[in-house]
N, C-alpha and C positions, 0 to 999 in steps of 0.2 A: 504494500500500500504506500502510495506517495502522499506527502503532506505539503501544504503551503503554509509557511510561517510568516506571521505579521506581528508587529509590536507597536504600541503607542505609549507615550509617557504620560504621567499624571502628576499633579501637585495640589495639595490642599493644606489648610491650617487647622490644627485641632482647636476646639473651642476654648480650651485653657491649656497651658503648658503642663507637661508631665516631667517631673524631675526624679532622678535616682542618684546614687552616689557617684556615678561616673559621667552622666550627661544629662542634657535637658532636651525634651522633644517639644516642638511647636509646629514646624513645617514638615510635612511628610511628602517624600518623593518616591516614585517607583514607576513600574511599567505594567501594562496589561498585554498579554500575548494571546494570539488566536491561532489555533491550528485547524486547518480545513483539509479534509480527506478527499480523495478523488471520487468517493461515493457520497459526497455532500454532507458528511458528518462534521460537526464543529465542536471544538473544545476550547475553553478559556482557562488561562492561568494568570497568576499575579506574581510579579517579581517585587518583593517587598523588603529590601534590606533596611536596617535601622541605622547603621553607622556610615559616616561620610566615606571612609575608606572602602567600605563594601559597595556603596553606590558607584564609586569610580570604577571599581573592578567589574561590577555587573554591566555598567555602560559599555565598557570595552569589550567584554565577552559577548554581549548581545549583538554587537555589530559584527561578530565573527560568524554568526549563525546564518547560513544561506537561506534564501527565500524558499527554495525547493528542497525538501527533505525526503529521505527514504526511511520509513518507520522501522525497518529491520535493524535490530540492535541499537536503536536510537538511545535508549536509556544508558547503555554502556558507552556510547560515543560521547555523551554529555557529562560523564562523571569527572571530567577535568574542570568543569565549570563550577562557579560558586553555588553552594547549596540552595540559595534562593532561586537561581535560574533552573536548577534541576527540579526543584519543587514545582515551579510554574509549568514546566514542560510535562512532568509526570502527572500533574493535576489535569492538564488539558488532554493528555493521552487517556487518562482514566475516564474522563467524561466521554470521549469518542468511543472508547471500548465498552462503555456502560458498566465499568467497574464501580462507579458511583452514580446514583440517580437522585438528583436533588428534588426536594419537595417544592411546590409552588410557594409555600409560606411556612416559616418557622415562627413559633410563638415564644419570643424571648423578651418582649418589651417589659412584662411584669417581673420576670425572673431577674433581668438585669438591674432593676431598681433595688434589688436586695444585695447587690455586689457593689461596694463603694470604695473608691480609692481616696484615702485621706489626703487632704492638703497638708504636706509635710511641714509647712512653716506655721500653720495655725491648727495644730493637731487637736487641742482640747476644745477650742471654739467650734471646730468642724464636728467633733464628736457630739457636742451638745446639740448642734443642728440636726445631726443624724438621729439622735434620740427623740427629738421633737417630732421629726417626720415619721419615725418608726411608731410612735404612739398613735399617730393618725392612721397609718396603714395596717398596723397590728400584725406585722410579719417579722420573721427572723431576718437578721441582716448579717452579711459577711463583709468585714472591713479588711482591706489590704492597706498596710502601712509601710511605706518605703522609708527605711531608716538609713543611718550613716550619712545623713545630710548635715547634722549638727554634731557638736561634741557629745561623747557618750554619756557624760554626767547629766547633761540636759535631757537627752533622750531617755535615760533611765528614769528620770523624774517624771517625764511624760508617761512612761510605761506604768509607773506606780499609780498615777492618777487615772489612767485609762482603766486599769484593772480594778480600781476601787469604784468605778462608775458603771461598769457594764454588767448586765445580767446574763442569764443563761441563753437568752435569745439573740445574743450578739457573738458571732465567731470572729476570730482575729487571725489574719495571716501577716507575718512580718517578713519583709524582703530587704536584705542587706545588699543584694546584687554583687555578692562576692567580695565585699569591702572589708569585713571584719577579719581580725586575726583570731587565733584559737582562744586566747584569754577572754576577750570580750564575748565571743560566741558561746563559750562554756558558761560564762556568768549569766547571760540571758537564758540559756537553756536551763540552768539551775533555778532561776526565778520562775520559769514558765512550765517546768516539766510536770507539775501536778495540777496545772490549771486546765479546767475543762473547756474554757473559751478558745483555746489556741487550736487552730487547724494544723499549722506547721510553721517552722522557720524556713524561709525560702532562700536558698543559695547563701548561707551565712558566711562561708569561707570561699576563698579563691577557687577558680575552676579546677586547678591542678591538685588541690589538697583533698584527694579522695579518701585518704586514710583518716584525716581529721573529720571529714563529713560523715564517714562510716561510724566513727566513735560517737559523734554527736547524735546520730540516728538511734543509738542505743538508749539515749536519755529522753529524747523528744522527737516527734516526727519532723524529719528534714526533707524538704522538697528540692530536688535538683532542677535547675533551669539551664544556665549557661554551661555547666559541666556536660550536660547531655549533648549540647551543640558541638562542643569541642571534642568530646569523646563519645561518638554515637553508639559504641558497643555497650556503654552503660545502660542504654535503654533495655537491653536484655539481662543486665547484671545487677542493677541497683534494686534493692529490696524495699526501698521507701517510696515516698510520693515522687511523681514526675510531673513537672510543668511542661506541657507539650504545646508547641507553637508550629502548626503544620506548614506555614509559609517559610519557616526557617529550616525545616528538615528536608533532606534531599529527595525523599519520596513519601508524601503523606498517605499513600496507599497502605504502607506498613502500619501506620497509626490506625487507619480505618479498619484493617483486619484485626488488630489487637482489640479494638473496642467491640467489633462484631463478635469476637470470641470471648467477651466479658473479662478482659484483663482488668485487674483492680489497681487502685492507687494512681490513677491518671487524672490530671486536671487540665482543662483546655484553656488556653490564654491567647489573647490578641497581640499582634504586632502592628496594630493600627492599619489594617487592610481596608481596601475599598469593598464594595458589594461583591466583587469577583471572589476575593479571598474569603469574605464573610460566609459565602455559601458553604465552604468547607468547615469553618468554625461552627456554624449553626448545625450542620449535619452531624459533625463529630460530637458536639456538645449534647445533642439529642440522644445519641447512643450512650454517651458517658452517664447521663442522668438516668438511663435505664439499666445501668450496670451495677455491679456489686458494691461500689463505693461512690455513690452519687455526690457530686459537689457543684455548687454554683459556679458556672464558668466566668472567667474574666474577659468579658467582651468589650468593655469600655465604650458602650454605645453612646453615653452622654458626652464623649469627647469629640464626636464627629459633627461637622457642619451640615446644614441642610443643603444637599447637593445631589445632582444626578449620579454622582460617583457611588452613592450608597443605595441605589435602587436594587430591587430584588432580581430584576431581569438582566442577565449578563449582556445580552445583545443590545439592549437599550443603552447600557453604559458604554459599550464599544462604539455604537453609532454616534453618540454625542461627544466622544473624545476628539 
């Protein structure tokens, strides 16, 4: 089967900036790709790198892909490319081959209101607002708090205040984005290890410190994120929680199969994709919520502007780019 390859770039601004210990996100850039087969089947994918150096690498590599492709061994031929490009092409191929069949509508509007990213500079005031809103909607809430943006003494004081204020209907996910050393990570683990509000500590240590992360996982649930991207074999080896971002993995079909087979301890997270990539996030999140360890996905829906880029229909997005 022969394929025609097309690409279009996109750009948008998040409604508010998102900060972590290493960078700040406000403007999002990427590409939509379209594969068309000679039997008139179409598949879409999204190249959604997060870092500037990865954007430059993807731009260069996308220009290396010819317009006419032969599908035979295509997945093997692209394994020299950035994982975000591999993800986009493998996503489009999966759609053409009907390995994934998207629904017309996924219902995450209400679910996403229960997953909240704390404003890291005004943690306590933001928490109070969340509690007010929660009393109105009467639902459990999952809060993600990105730490290591201030000095540890100040953040520990915030932690103590948060723990003193939240009830059993608020779950807490704490993400250090690999910034902490073992001393601070173990200190937080000791504070939180018997707390029923904590879902997990997310990537508390640097991506390479697998030994330290393994030891921490014996104290408290540890969710790997960046480590999984650098060392993909950990997906099959890590016995704790995994934060999975399909647009960053070289083949999201693997994640699809894992969820179809009811693999536990997986949480789905956004990398600020358009509606093209969101189809995968929604589909995979639906499967995760039906699995053995359901968790509210991190879809960040309130961070996106009102734009055609976030329509449910992939063809409409492509046609308007």
